[in-house]
Backbone bond lengths (Angstrom), bond angles and torsions (degrees), N, CA, C in turn:
res aa  C-N    CA-C-N  psi(-1)  N-CA   C-N-CA  omega(-1)  CA-C   N-CA-C  phi
1 M - - - 1.437 - - 1.525 108.89 -
2 Y 1.327 116.84 140.88 1.443 121.02 176.14 1.518 109.37 -141.84
3 L 1.298 115.79 158.08 1.455 122.22 -179.77 1.512 109.28 -112.27
4 L 1.313 116.93 141.21 1.454 122.07 174.79 1.517 108.06 -115.09
5 F 1.302 116.22 134.67 1.446 121.20 177.16 1.516 108.01 -111.13
6 Y 1.312 117.03 128.25 1.457 122.00 -179.38 1.524 109.13 -104.76
7 P 1.312 116.69 148.64 1.465 119.27 -175.87 1.526 111.60 -70.12
8 D 1.316 115.05 153.92 1.457 120.59 174.01 1.521 110.48 -74.90
9 E 1.331 116.57 -27.81 1.454 120.59 179.81 1.518 109.68 -69.00
10 E 1.331 115.58 155.04 1.460 120.08 178.10 1.528 109.54 -71.94
11 L 1.309 116.53 135.59 1.461 121.39 177.88 1.517 110.05 -80.89
12 T 1.315 116.73 146.25 1.451 122.10 175.00 1.522 107.98 -99.30
13 D 1.319 116.83 121.96 1.461 123.12 178.51 1.523 107.86 -75.08
14 M 1.334 117.91 121.63 1.460 120.71 -175.66 1.517 113.50 -64.66
15 C 1.336 118.46 -18.46 1.461 120.68 -178.84 1.526 112.49 -88.82
16 D 1.328 117.55 -7.43 1.457 120.67 172.84 1.516 108.04 -78.03
17 E 1.325 115.56 159.09 1.455 118.76 174.34 1.523 106.49 -73.54
18 I 1.315 116.53 113.56 1.461 119.58 -172.42 1.513 112.50 -125.30
19 S 1.285 113.94 150.33 1.446 122.34 171.12 1.519 105.77 -156.46
20 F 1.298 116.81 124.60 1.445 118.99 177.56 1.518 109.47 -140.08
21 D 1.290 114.39 147.60 1.448 122.10 -178.57 1.520 107.16 -123.72
22 T 1.288 115.92 79.85 1.453 120.64 -174.84 1.515 109.29 -142.89
23 Q 1.301 116.86 164.13 1.458 120.09 179.70 1.519 111.64 -80.65
24 A 1.341 117.15 -29.22 1.462 120.04 -178.20 1.527 109.82 -150.95
25 T 1.338 115.95 145.39 1.458 121.44 178.57 1.516 109.39 -160.64
26 F 1.319 116.15 173.11 1.458 122.79 174.88 1.518 108.88 -112.27
27 L 1.319 116.80 144.08 1.460 123.08 178.04 1.519 107.25 -130.20
28 S 1.334 116.63 138.94 1.470 119.14 -176.44 1.518 111.22 -137.16
29 S 1.327 113.84 167.38 1.456 120.85 170.74 1.530 107.86 -72.98
30 P 1.336 117.97 159.39 1.465 120.39 178.78 1.530 111.57 -57.67
31 K 1.319 116.14 137.73 1.465 125.68 176.57 1.524 114.63 71.52
32 F 1.337 119.01 3.60 1.457 121.01 -178.52 1.521 110.09 -55.77
33 P 1.318 120.86 135.24 1.466 128.85 11.88 1.535 114.27 -89.22
34 D 1.341 117.70 4.91 1.469 119.62 173.81 1.524 109.20 -75.68
35 N 1.303 117.41 171.41 1.460 121.55 -177.42 1.533 112.19 -66.25
36 Y 1.315 115.48 140.74 1.464 120.90 176.98 1.529 109.72 -71.73
37 P 1.340 117.71 155.57 1.469 120.87 -177.77 1.538 112.33 -75.46
38 P 1.341 116.54 158.63 1.468 120.85 176.53 1.535 110.94 -79.37
39 D 1.338 114.52 167.44 1.473 122.21 174.66 1.526 112.67 50.78
40 L 1.304 115.69 58.01 1.451 120.62 -175.08 1.521 110.04 -132.16
41 T 1.306 116.38 137.33 1.460 122.06 168.62 1.519 106.75 -138.33
42 C 1.300 116.42 121.87 1.462 119.98 175.89 1.522 108.57 -145.72
43 A 1.321 114.98 156.12 1.453 119.95 -174.77 1.518 110.58 -148.42
44 C 1.302 115.12 157.18 1.460 121.91 172.36 1.524 107.31 -150.82
45 V 1.311 115.59 167.27 1.461 121.27 177.24 1.518 107.23 -126.35
46 V 1.307 116.27 128.07 1.453 121.85 178.51 1.526 107.18 -101.27
47 T 1.320 115.62 123.86 1.463 120.16 -178.46 1.528 110.32 -130.04
48 S 1.313 114.51 158.99 1.454 121.31 174.80 1.517 108.25 -105.01
49 R 1.306 116.28 131.17 1.463 120.35 178.19 1.523 111.98 -93.96
50 S 1.319 117.17 -15.57 1.462 120.91 -178.12 1.522 110.29 -79.44
51 P 1.331 117.88 129.06 1.466 120.11 178.63 1.532 111.40 -58.10
52 G 1.315 115.70 128.78 1.461 121.00 178.08 1.520 114.93 83.77
53 A 1.331 117.40 -10.42 1.470 120.20 -178.47 1.527 110.61 -88.89
54 H 1.314 115.95 153.54 1.453 123.02 177.19 1.515 109.76 -122.45
55 V 1.307 114.79 161.36 1.457 121.55 173.26 1.525 107.15 -95.60
56 V 1.313 116.02 135.45 1.459 121.83 173.29 1.524 105.93 -114.29
57 I 1.332 116.15 126.35 1.462 121.50 177.51 1.520 107.54 -115.99
58 E 1.313 115.08 122.04 1.455 121.10 177.72 1.519 108.86 -111.21
59 V 1.323 116.65 126.16 1.461 121.16 176.00 1.527 106.48 -80.67
60 V 1.334 115.99 106.18 1.456 121.84 -178.41 1.526 109.92 -82.55
61 H 1.327 116.34 -41.34 1.469 122.12 179.14 1.522 107.93 -146.65
62 M 1.322 116.12 136.70 1.460 120.30 175.29 1.517 108.97 -146.99
63 A 1.320 115.90 122.55 1.464 122.41 174.51 1.522 106.67 -140.99
64 I 1.327 114.93 87.54 1.461 122.54 179.80 1.518 107.33 -114.08
65 K 1.314 115.45 133.67 1.467 121.10 -174.56 1.527 110.81 -45.46
66 F 1.342 116.16 125.64 1.455 120.99 -179.53 1.525 110.61 -94.68
67 T 1.307 115.02 126.15 1.464 123.61 169.47 1.522 106.35 -141.31
68 D 1.321 117.15 161.81 1.458 120.59 177.99 1.520 108.43 -124.37
69 P 1.331 118.70 105.93 1.457 127.89 4.14 1.541 111.17 -77.68
70 C 1.314 115.75 165.30 1.474 121.79 -179.15 1.533 110.26 -63.68
71 R 1.334 116.29 127.71 1.471 120.67 173.06 1.521 110.32 -101.90
72 D 1.312 117.81 -30.96 1.459 123.27 166.97 1.520 104.73 -105.25
73 W 1.310 117.60 135.47 1.454 118.84 -179.09 1.519 112.11 -155.56
74 L 1.322 113.86 158.02 1.453 123.74 172.68 1.518 106.34 -118.50
75 R 1.329 115.49 128.50 1.463 119.91 176.28 1.526 107.60 -112.74
76 I 1.315 115.70 125.11 1.457 121.94 173.04 1.520 105.62 -120.83
77 G 1.322 115.63 118.32 1.458 119.54 -173.22 1.516 108.45 63.76
78 S 1.313 117.82 -126.52 1.468 121.29 179.55 1.532 112.35 -99.30
79 R 1.326 117.65 1.88 1.473 120.86 -176.48 1.523 111.01 -96.58
80 R 1.325 116.12 119.50 1.471 122.82 177.87 1.517 108.19 -100.70
81 M 1.364 116.36 127.57 1.464 120.89 -173.03 1.522 111.23 -132.82
82 C 1.327 115.70 149.91 1.451 122.20 167.16 1.524 106.74 -143.06
83 G 1.323 116.35 170.75 1.457 119.34 -175.27 1.515 109.56 84.22
84 T 1.334 116.45 -132.47 1.460 120.92 178.12 1.516 109.32 -119.65
85 S 1.314 115.84 155.03 1.464 120.11 -178.88 1.512 109.21 -164.99
86 M 1.311 116.85 147.90 1.460 123.69 171.98 1.522 105.70 -134.51
87 N 1.317 116.95 98.34 1.460 121.62 -175.87 1.510 111.18 -129.21
88 L 1.324 114.61 167.93 1.450 122.85 176.20 1.526 107.14 -127.28
89 F 1.331 116.85 129.45 1.460 122.92 -179.44 1.523 108.89 -122.13
90 T 1.320 117.54 143.38 1.457 121.42 178.36 1.515 110.30 -136.95
91 G 1.316 116.13 151.03 1.452 122.11 176.55 1.513 110.68 164.76
92 R 1.322 116.93 169.92 1.472 120.32 177.83 1.521 110.92 -81.90
93 R 1.329 117.19 -28.09 1.469 122.05 -177.92 1.524 106.81 -141.77
94 I 1.335 116.42 114.42 1.465 120.10 -175.91 1.526 109.93 -125.10
95 P 1.341 117.54 111.20 1.467 119.66 175.59 1.532 110.83 -75.98
96 I 1.321 115.16 143.47 1.463 121.97 177.42 1.525 107.16 -129.18
97 E 1.332 116.90 133.45 1.466 120.91 179.69 1.523 109.43 -139.81
98 L 1.318 115.47 137.57 1.460 122.49 174.75 1.517 108.50 -117.87
99 H 1.326 115.88 131.72 1.465 121.14 176.46 1.526 108.36 -130.25
100 T 1.331 116.70 132.90 1.465 120.93 176.53 1.522 109.70 -129.27
101 D 1.322 115.83 148.46 1.462 120.01 177.72 1.532 109.37 -91.58
102 G 1.319 117.59 -168.03 1.460 121.90 -177.57 1.510 114.16 -88.76
103 Q 1.300 117.88 4.59 1.464 122.01 -176.58 1.529 111.19 -92.75
104 D 1.331 115.52 -166.04 1.468 120.88 -179.34 1.528 111.22 -61.71
105 S 1.343 115.09 162.41 1.460 119.71 -175.77 1.525 110.74 -135.71
106 H 1.321 115.64 176.14 1.457 122.87 -179.92 1.530 109.23 -126.85
107 S 1.329 116.59 -169.54 1.469 119.80 -175.45 1.524 113.96 -71.48
108 G 1.316 118.44 -20.97 1.459 120.64 176.78 1.507 113.15 93.18
109 F 1.333 116.16 -133.17 1.457 118.78 -174.18 1.515 111.61 -142.89
110 W 1.326 112.83 161.52 1.462 123.51 175.93 1.516 105.76 -138.90
111 L 1.325 117.37 118.53 1.460 123.27 -177.36 1.522 110.56 -114.93
112 Y 1.314 115.61 144.54 1.456 121.16 171.52 1.521 107.25 -106.24
113 L 1.327 117.52 125.01 1.456 123.14 -179.13 1.518 108.79 -114.25
114 E 1.325 115.20 135.19 1.458 120.12 -179.67 1.523 109.36 -142.20
115 C 1.311 115.78 138.77 1.460 121.05 174.56 1.522 107.09 -97.43
116 T 1.319 116.58 123.98 1.463 120.13 -175.90 1.525 109.55 -151.11
117 F 1.305 115.70 178.21 1.457 120.64 179.37 1.524 109.76 -101.64
118 P 1.336 118.53 148.46 1.473 121.74 -173.09 1.526 115.12 -49.59
119 A 1.305 119.64 -39.71 1.467 120.82 -178.82 1.525 110.79 -63.49
120 V 1.338 117.67 -33.83 1.462 121.65 -179.04 1.521 110.82 -70.07
121 Y 1.356 117.87 -49.41 1.460 117.61 -178.16 1.521 111.81 -73.41
122 S 1.325 119.33 -23.69 1.464 120.14 174.81 1.513 110.72 -62.93
123 R 1.333 117.03 -40.90 1.462 119.96 176.58 1.521 110.61 -66.83
124 R 1.331 118.15 -37.53 1.465 121.90 178.74 1.520 111.10 -61.19
125 V 1.321 115.72 -44.33 1.470 119.85 -178.91 1.511 109.85 -63.58
126 L 1.316 117.85 -41.14 1.464 120.62 179.59 1.521 112.35 -68.20
127 N 1.340 117.10 -27.52 1.458 120.90 -177.97 1.520 113.30 -87.74
128 I 1.310 118.65 -5.26 1.469 121.11 -176.94 1.507 110.37 -74.91
C-alpha cells in the first residue's frame, strides 16, 4: 500500500495551450489524477528565459501503461519512459511529449518544474 499526495495548487495540463512565466509550477497529463485519454499525442517545451538559469523537472508521480516496447510513453528530453519512474531532468530547454495508443490507460504523470541556477540544483541532486 502507498499514499499519493497531490498539490493544493492547480495542475497545468500539458496538452492545453500553455504559457507561464513563473519560477515553479506543476505540469500533468490530461485529466490527472484520473486516467489520461486514448489516442493522444501532445507536446510542449519548457525553457528558461533567465540568463544562466536552468529548468529542473522532477517526476513526482508517473503511472503510464507499461508494455515492451512502450505503446504509451512520456518523453522528457531524449528519454522515453513508460511504467513508473522517479527522475530528475535539468537543462535550459527541455521538450516533453506524451503519446497514448487506443487501448486502456493509467493515471499518467505529475511533474514539478522549477527555474533555478546550476549551483542550486546540484546541491538538490546531492541531497536526494
